C-alpha positions as CSV (number, residue, x, y, z in Angstrom):
1,X,5.6,9.9,11.9
2,X,4.8,13.4,12.8
3,X,1.5,13.1,11.1
4,X,-2.1,12.7,11.9
5,X,-4.8,11.4,9.4
6,X,-2.1,11.2,6.7
7,X,-1.1,14.8,7.0
8,X,2.1,16.3,8.7
9,X,0.9,18.0,11.9
10,X,1.4,21.7,11.9
11,X,3.4,21.8,15.1
12,X,5.7,18.9,13.8
13,X,8.9,21.2,14.9
14,X,7.6,21.3,18.5
15,X,6.6,17.7,18.8
16,X,10.0,16.7,17.3
17,X,11.7,18.8,19.8
18,X,9.8,16.9,22.5
19,X,10.8,13.4,21.3
20,X,14.4,13.8,19.6
21,X,16.1,12.4,22.7
22,X,13.9,9.4,23.3
23,X,16.2,7.0,21.4
24,X,14.4,7.0,18.1
25,X,16.4,6.0,15.2
26,X,13.8,6.7,12.4
27,X,11.5,9.5,12.0
28,X,9.4,11.0,9.2
29,X,6.2,12.6,7.9
30,X,3.8,13.1,4.9
31,X,4.4,15.1,1.8
32,X,1.5,17.4,2.7
33,X,1.1,19.8,5.5
34,X,4.0,22.1,5.7
35,X,5.7,24.6,3.5
36,X,9.1,24.0,2.1
37,X,11.1,26.0,4.6
38,X,9.3,24.3,7.6
39,X,10.1,20.9,5.8
40,X,13.8,21.9,5.4
41,X,14.2,22.8,9.1
42,X,12.4,19.6,10.3
43,X,14.7,17.4,8.2
44,X,17.7,19.2,9.2
45,X,16.7,18.5,12.8
46,X,16.5,14.9,11.9
47,X,20.0,14.8,10.4
48,X,21.4,16.8,13.3
49,X,20.2,14.0,15.7
50,X,21.4,11.1,13.6
51,X,18.1,9.8,12.6
52,X,17.1,8.0,9.3
53,X,14.4,10.3,7.7
54,X,11.4,9.2,5.9
55,X,9.0,11.3,3.6
56,X,5.8,9.4,2.7
57,X,3.9,10.3,-0.4
58,X,0.2,10.0,0.0
59,X,-0.9,12.0,-3.0
60,X,-2.5,10.2,-6.1
61,X,-1.7,12.2,-9.3
62,X,1.5,11.6,-11.2
63,X,2.1,15.2,-10.9
64,X,1.6,15.3,-7.1
65,X,3.9,12.1,-6.8
66,X,6.8,13.4,-8.5
67,X,6.4,16.8,-6.6
68,X,6.7,14.6,-3.6
69,X,10.1,13.2,-4.9
70,X,11.2,16.5,-5.8
71,X,10.4,17.6,-2.2
72,X,12.2,14.7,-0.7
73,X,15.2,15.6,-2.7
74,X,15.2,19.3,-1.6
75,X,14.8,18.7,2.1
76,X,17.4,15.9,2.1
77,X,15.1,12.9,3.0
78,X,16.9,9.6,3.3
79,X,14.0,7.6,2.1
80,X,10.7,7.9,0.2
81,X,7.8,5.7,1.3
82,X,4.4,5.3,-0.2
83,X,3.5,6.6,-3.7
84,X,0.8,5.0,-5.8
85,X,1.9,1.4,-7.2
86,X,1.4,2.6,-10.8
87,X,4.3,5.0,-10.5
88,X,6.8,2.5,-9.0
89,X,8.8,1.8,-12.2
90,X,8.7,5.3,-13.4
91,X,10.0,6.4,-10.0
92,X,12.9,4.0,-9.9
93,X,13.9,5.0,-13.3
94,X,13.7,8.5,-12.4
95,X,15.9,8.0,-9.1
96,X,18.5,5.8,-11.2
97,X,18.6,8.3,-14.1
98,X,19.1,11.3,-11.9
99,X,21.4,9.5,-9.4
100,X,19.2,10.5,-6.4
101,X,20.5,9.1,-3.2
102,X,16.9,8.0,-2.0
103,X,15.7,4.8,-0.6
104,X,12.4,3.9,-2.0
105,X,9.5,1.8,-0.4
106,X,6.4,2.0,-2.5
107,X,2.9,1.0,-1.5
108,X,1.6,-2.2,-3.2
109,X,-2.1,-3.2,-3.7
110,X,-5.0,-1.1,-4.7
111,X,-4.7,2.2,-2.8
112,X,-7.8,4.7,-2.3
113,X,-9.2,7.3,-0.1
114,X,-7.5,9.7,2.4
115,X,-6.2,8.6,4.7
116,X,-5.2,5.9,2.4
117,X,-6.7,2.4,2.6
118,X,-5.7,-0.9,0.9
119,X,-7.7,-3.1,-1.3
120,X,-7.4,-6.0,-3.5
121,X,-6.9,-9.7,-3.0
122,X,-3.9,-11.2,-1.1
123,X,-2.7,-12.8,-4.3
124,X,-2.9,-9.4,-6.2
125,X,-1.3,-7.5,-3.5
126,X,1.7,-10.0,-3.2
127,X,2.0,-10.2,-7.0
128,X,2.2,-6.4,-7.0
129,X,4.9,-6.6,-4.6
130,X,6.9,-9.2,-6.5
131,X,6.5,-6.8,-9.6
132,X,7.8,-3.9,-7.7
133,X,10.8,-6.0,-6.5
134,X,11.9,-6.5,-10.0
135,X,12.3,-2.7,-10.3
136,X,15.0,-2.6,-7.7
137,X,13.1,-1.1,-4.8
138,X,14.6,-0.9,-1.3
139,X,11.7,-2.2,0.3
140,X,7.7,-2.2,0.7
141,X,5.2,0.0,2.5
142,X,2.2,-2.0,3.4
143,X,-0.9,-0.7,4.6
144,X,-1.6,-3.8,6.6
145,X,-3.9,-2.6,9.3
146,X,-5.8,-0.5,6.8
147,X,-6.7,-3.5,4.5
148,X,-10.4,-3.4,3.7
149,X,-10.6,-7.3,3.5
150,X,-10.9,-9.4,6.7
151,X,-7.7,-11.3,5.8
152,X,-5.1,-9.2,7.6
153,X,-3.2,-12.2,9.0
154,X,-3.3,-14.2,5.9
155,X,-2.0,-11.0,4.1
156,X,0.8,-10.6,6.7
157,X,1.8,-14.4,6.3
158,X,1.7,-14.0,2.6
159,X,4.4,-11.2,2.8
160,X,7.0,-13.7,3.7
161,X,7.0,-14.5,-0.1
162,X,8.5,-11.0,-0.6
163,X,12.4,-10.5,-0.5
164,X,12.8,-7.0,0.5
165,X,12.3,-5.3,3.8
166,X,8.7,-4.6,4.8
167,X,7.4,-1.5,6.4
168,X,3.8,-1.6,7.9
169,X,2.2,1.8,7.9
170,X,-1.2,3.0,9.1
171,X,-3.3,2.1,12.3
172,X,-0.8,0.8,14.4
173,X,-2.6,1.4,17.7
174,X,-1.7,-1.1,20.3
175,X,1.0,-3.4,21.7
176,X,-0.7,-6.5,20.4
177,X,-0.1,-5.4,16.8
178,X,3.5,-4.4,17.8
179,X,4.2,-8.1,19.0
180,X,2.4,-9.5,15.9
181,X,4.8,-7.5,13.7
182,X,7.7,-8.5,15.6
183,X,6.7,-12.3,15.5
184,X,6.4,-12.0,11.7
185,X,9.7,-10.5,11.1
186,X,8.4,-7.0,9.9
187,X,11.5,-4.7,9.4
188,X,9.8,-1.5,10.7
189,X,6.4,0.0,11.1
190,X,5.1,3.8,11.6
191,X,3.0,5.2,14.2
192,X,1.6,8.8,14.2
193,X,-1.8,9.3,15.2
194,X,-1.7,6.8,17.9
195,X,1.0,8.6,19.6
196,X,-1.0,11.9,19.6
197,X,-4.2,10.2,20.6
198,X,-2.2,8.7,23.7
199,X,-3.1,5.1,22.7
200,X,-0.1,3.6,24.6
201,X,0.1,5.4,27.9
202,X,-3.1,6.9,29.1
203,X,-2.9,10.6,29.5
204,X,0.9,10.3,28.8
205,X,3.1,12.9,27.1
206,X,4.2,12.3,23.4
207,X,7.7,11.6,24.8
208,X,6.1,8.9,27.2
209,X,4.2,7.4,24.3
210,X,7.4,6.9,22.3
211,X,9.3,5.6,25.4
212,X,6.6,2.9,26.0
213,X,6.8,1.7,22.3
214,X,10.5,1.7,22.2
215,X,10.4,-0.5,25.4
216,X,8.2,-3.0,23.7
217,X,10.6,-3.6,20.8
């Protein structure tokens, strides 16, 4: 993700140019941080290089949420991830009724703060995911490593009760976490700030960070 602290970085176009030929197949950013023309240029670049694109909605009000959906449509995003759980059904209804070609992977659980954090019991989070599945979502965007409880491993194990693909977003900062996600069959995960903060290759470039992560998969 071309993001830091849940905001699209202002130099997203330049960073994309640096990492576009690393072998990345999926890339994205948040729904805040750039103007519409910058978003259009950025997502056009994603398409040109054959990447699946993701726009993550991290805003809280219903008006802001649907503004994010409108943005995703205008810039040609392939997938919408995030979005507050209380809007999941209404979002799926909107996508279906307007025949919008957009994959949808909402948050589940109790979301708060910015950057977003995850609350609620493991049972509540999984039940939320199961209710979202009934709406016809494409998958789930889980803030596993931003879970405020100390039961991250229990939550990860419990997600095996869900049927749809799982994206883990937020605070993926080391190779041990990546190994854990692989071992538990997680479909995808997002990394943003950890690349920019050089968490994977000390003093390495953004390109070198990406290559190190891809090599670990």
